[in-house]
C-alpha positions as CSV (number, residue, x, y, z in Angstrom):
1,M,0.3,-17.3,17.4
2,L,-1.8,-15.8,20.2
3,H,-5.0,-17.6,21.0
4,I,-7.0,-14.5,20.0
5,D,-5.6,-14.6,16.5
6,R,-6.0,-18.3,16.2
7,R,-9.7,-18.0,17.1
8,K,-10.2,-15.2,14.6
9,E,-8.8,-17.4,11.8
10,I,-10.8,-20.4,12.9
11,L,-14.0,-18.3,12.9
12,N,-13.2,-16.9,9.4
13,T,-12.7,-20.5,8.1
14,I,-16.1,-21.5,9.5
15,M,-17.8,-18.5,8.1
16,N,-16.3,-19.0,4.6
17,K,-16.2,-22.8,4.3
18,G,-19.1,-23.7,6.5
19,S,-17.4,-26.2,8.9
20,V,-14.1,-27.3,10.4
21,K,-12.6,-30.4,12.0
22,V,-10.8,-30.5,15.3
23,A,-8.0,-32.8,14.1
24,S,-7.2,-30.7,11.0
25,L,-7.1,-27.5,13.1
26,S,-4.9,-29.1,15.7
27,E,-2.4,-30.1,13.0
28,K,-2.6,-26.7,11.2
29,Y,-1.9,-24.7,14.4
30,G,0.4,-27.1,16.2
31,V,-1.7,-27.3,19.3
32,G,-3.5,-30.1,21.1
33,E,-7.0,-31.1,20.2
34,A,-8.2,-30.1,23.7
35,T,-7.0,-26.5,22.9
36,I,-8.9,-26.5,19.7
37,R,-12.1,-27.7,21.4
38,R,-11.8,-24.8,23.9
39,D,-11.4,-22.4,21.0
40,L,-14.6,-23.8,19.4
41,K,-16.5,-23.7,22.6
42,Y,-15.6,-20.0,23.0
43,L,-16.6,-19.3,19.4
44,A,-19.9,-21.1,19.9
45,E,-20.7,-19.0,23.0
46,E,-19.6,-15.7,21.4
47,Y,-20.5,-16.1,17.8
48,G,-23.2,-18.7,17.6
49,I,-21.4,-21.4,15.7
50,T,-22.7,-25.0,16.3
51,L,-20.4,-27.6,17.8
52,S,-20.5,-31.1,16.3
53,Y,-18.7,-34.4,17.0
54,G,-15.1,-33.7,15.9
55,G,-15.6,-30.1,14.9
56,A,-18.0,-27.2,14.4
57,F,-20.1,-25.7,11.6
58,R,-22.0,-22.6,10.7
59,K,-25.5,-22.6,12.0
60,E,-27.2,-22.2,8.6
61,K,-26.0,-23.2,5.2
62,I,-26.6,-20.3,2.9
63,N,-28.2,-20.9,-0.5
64,Y,-27.3,-17.8,-2.4
65,Q,-29.9,-16.4,-4.9
66,T,-28.7,-15.0,-8.2
67,T,-30.0,-11.5,-8.9
68,S,-30.2,-9.2,-11.9
69,E,-29.8,-5.4,-12.1
70,M,-32.8,-3.2,-11.4
71,D,-33.0,0.2,-13.0
72,I,-32.5,3.2,-10.8
73,Y,-36.1,4.4,-11.0
74,K,-37.5,1.0,-9.7
75,K,-34.8,0.9,-7.0
76,R,-36.1,4.1,-5.5
77,T,-39.4,2.4,-4.8
78,Q,-37.9,-0.6,-3.0
79,N,-37.4,-0.9,0.8
80,I,-37.6,2.8,1.3
81,E,-37.8,2.7,5.1
82,E,-34.7,0.6,5.5
83,K,-32.8,2.7,2.9
84,R,-33.7,5.9,4.7
85,L,-32.4,4.5,8.0
86,I,-29.1,3.5,6.4
87,A,-28.8,6.9,4.7
88,Q,-29.4,8.7,7.9
89,K,-26.7,6.7,9.7
90,A,-24.2,7.4,6.9
91,A,-24.9,11.2,6.9
92,K,-24.0,11.3,10.6
93,I,-20.4,10.3,10.0
94,I,-19.7,12.9,7.3
95,D,-17.6,15.7,8.9
96,N,-16.8,19.2,7.8
97,G,-13.8,19.2,5.5
98,D,-14.2,15.6,4.4
99,T,-13.6,14.4,0.8
100,I,-16.2,11.8,0.2
101,A,-17.2,9.5,-2.6
102,L,-20.7,8.2,-3.4
103,N,-21.2,5.7,-6.1
104,A,-24.5,5.2,-8.0
105,G,-27.5,3.8,-6.2
106,S,-30.8,4.6,-4.6
107,T,-29.5,4.3,-1.0
108,V,-26.5,6.6,-1.4
109,E,-28.7,9.2,-3.1
110,L,-30.7,9.4,0.1
111,I,-27.7,10.4,2.2
112,L,-28.0,13.9,0.8
113,D,-31.4,14.2,2.3
114,Y,-29.9,14.1,5.8
115,I,-26.8,16.3,5.4
116,E,-27.3,19.5,7.4
117,D,-25.0,22.5,8.2
118,I,-22.0,21.0,6.4
119,Q,-19.0,23.0,5.3
120,D,-16.1,22.4,3.0
121,V,-17.1,18.9,1.9
122,N,-15.8,17.7,-1.5
123,L,-18.0,15.1,-3.1
124,I,-16.8,12.8,-5.8
125,T,-19.5,10.8,-7.5
126,L,-20.1,8.5,-10.5
127,S,-23.8,9.3,-10.5
128,L,-25.4,12.0,-12.5
129,N,-28.4,11.9,-10.1
130,V,-26.2,12.3,-7.0
131,A,-24.3,15.2,-8.6
132,L,-27.4,17.1,-9.5
133,K,-28.9,16.7,-6.0
134,A,-25.7,17.5,-4.2
135,S,-25.1,20.6,-6.3
136,A,-28.1,22.2,-4.5
137,I,-26.6,21.8,-1.0
138,S,-24.6,24.6,0.4
139,G,-21.2,23.6,1.7
140,I,-20.6,20.8,-0.9
141,T,-18.4,21.0,-3.9
142,V,-19.2,18.3,-6.5
143,Y,-16.7,16.6,-8.7
144,M,-17.9,14.2,-11.4
145,P,-16.0,12.3,-14.1
146,G,-16.7,12.3,-17.7
147,G,-16.8,9.1,-19.8
148,K,-19.8,7.1,-20.9
149,L,-23.1,7.4,-19.1
150,R,-25.2,4.2,-18.4
151,S,-28.8,5.4,-18.5
152,F,-29.9,2.2,-16.7
153,S,-28.0,3.2,-13.5
154,G,-27.2,6.9,-14.1
155,A,-23.5,6.2,-13.6
156,F,-20.4,7.2,-15.6
157,Y,-17.8,4.7,-16.5
158,G,-14.9,4.1,-18.8
159,K,-11.2,4.9,-19.1
160,E,-11.6,8.7,-18.8
161,A,-13.8,8.4,-15.7
162,N,-11.3,6.0,-14.1
163,E,-8.3,8.2,-14.7
164,F,-10.2,11.2,-13.3
165,L,-10.9,9.3,-10.0
166,K,-7.3,8.4,-9.5
167,T,-6.4,12.1,-9.1
168,F,-8.3,12.2,-5.8
169,N,-7.6,11.2,-2.2
170,I,-10.9,10.2,-0.6
171,D,-11.5,10.2,3.1
172,K,-14.7,8.2,3.2
173,A,-16.4,6.2,0.5
174,F,-20.1,5.3,0.8
175,M,-20.8,2.4,-1.5
176,G,-24.2,1.2,-2.4
177,V,-24.1,-2.4,-3.6
178,M,-26.3,-4.8,-5.6
179,A,-25.4,-8.2,-4.1
180,V,-23.6,-9.4,-0.9
181,S,-22.5,-12.8,0.1
182,I,-19.9,-14.3,2.5
183,D,-18.3,-16.5,-0.1
184,K,-18.5,-14.2,-3.2
185,G,-18.2,-10.8,-1.6
186,I,-19.7,-7.9,-3.5
187,T,-20.9,-8.8,-6.9
188,H,-22.5,-6.5,-9.5
189,G,-24.7,-7.0,-12.6
190,A,-23.0,-4.5,-14.9
191,F,-19.5,-5.6,-15.9
192,E,-18.6,-2.2,-17.2
193,E,-19.1,-0.5,-13.8
194,V,-16.9,-2.9,-11.9
195,E,-13.5,-1.4,-12.6
196,I,-14.4,2.2,-11.7
197,N,-16.0,1.1,-8.4
198,Q,-12.9,-0.9,-7.6
199,T,-10.9,2.3,-8.1
200,I,-13.0,4.1,-5.5
201,Y,-12.2,1.3,-3.0
202,E,-8.5,1.6,-3.8
203,I,-8.2,5.4,-3.3
204,S,-10.3,5.7,-0.2
205,S,-9.0,5.8,3.4
206,K,-12.2,4.3,4.7
207,C,-15.0,2.4,2.8
208,Y,-18.5,1.9,4.1
209,L,-20.9,-0.7,2.8
210,L,-24.5,0.5,2.5
211,A,-27.0,-2.4,2.0
212,D,-30.5,-3.1,3.1
213,Y,-31.5,-6.6,4.1
214,S,-32.6,-7.5,0.6
215,K,-29.1,-7.3,-0.8
216,F,-27.7,-10.1,1.4
217,D,-27.2,-13.8,0.4
218,K,-27.3,-12.7,-3.3
219,V,-24.9,-13.2,-6.1
220,A,-24.8,-11.1,-9.3
221,L,-22.9,-11.4,-12.6
222,T,-19.3,-10.3,-11.7
223,K,-17.1,-10.0,-8.7
224,M,-16.2,-6.5,-7.4
225,V,-14.5,-6.8,-4.1
226,D,-14.3,-9.0,-1.0
227,L,-16.2,-8.0,2.1
228,N,-13.1,-7.4,4.2
229,V,-12.1,-4.3,2.3
230,F,-14.8,-2.4,4.2
231,D,-14.1,-0.5,7.4
232,G,-17.8,-0.4,8.3
233,F,-21.2,-1.9,7.4
234,I,-24.1,0.5,7.6
235,L,-27.1,-1.7,8.0
236,D,-30.8,-1.9,8.8
237,D,-32.4,-4.0,11.6
238,K,-33.1,-7.0,9.3
239,T,-29.6,-7.9,8.2
240,P,-29.0,-11.7,8.5
241,E,-27.1,-12.4,11.7
242,I,-24.2,-14.2,10.0
243,Y,-23.1,-10.9,8.4
244,R,-23.0,-9.3,11.8
245,E,-20.9,-12.2,13.0
246,Y,-18.6,-11.7,10.0
247,C,-18.0,-8.1,11.0
248,K,-17.2,-9.0,14.5
249,S,-14.6,-11.6,13.4
250,N,-13.0,-9.2,10.9
251,N,-13.0,-6.0,13.0
252,I,-15.5,-4.3,10.8
253,E,-17.6,-1.6,12.4
254,I,-21.3,-2.2,12.4
255,I,-23.2,1.1,12.2
């Protein structure tokens, strides 16, 4: 194994488990303890881990907060400045001819405010609110599944909606999320919406996470996906540093 790959694996272990021991890493990778110490020194300099006697650990132990779902109308009043910054960044990477997906959420809705002079874009969305807003934009063709509508989030779900999604090939998916954590990944408060969101991840060539700082270090009811499914994190300026470090170690673009 190349030292670059070994260091990447070690960093992932520290990020996910919180700490490592030199002796166990030496045995795992079949290299001397001096080599492992050099690896850890490099990771400390580049990614901010903390060296300890006989190993290394993540700078801060994260105490995740549980969170519950907020209705779409209340979401629109929260962290508006950060959400607009994220939406503006997302809009800039939508190109003419793209087929894109937007799930349900207050941040993804705002992307549509920043789309200008676009042509031949196909938009697939689970959200009734997104569909209505996008239908007024010239150059966008909207596709929306049937199924059952959750009034709380304004999102469609169910077998019919899921089968509808599977007929598409999506270039870029922009996914608003409820809760993000290193250990638990993306979690969501509505069990019935998980499967259809998972389908979007599966059929998309590229997936982008859209999350303001308030969504991090949170855990909700049920697991949706791991963080490493994303090609890019679209963030505000207040995102906890450990998530930026996670992106660096997993070759995830930070936007």
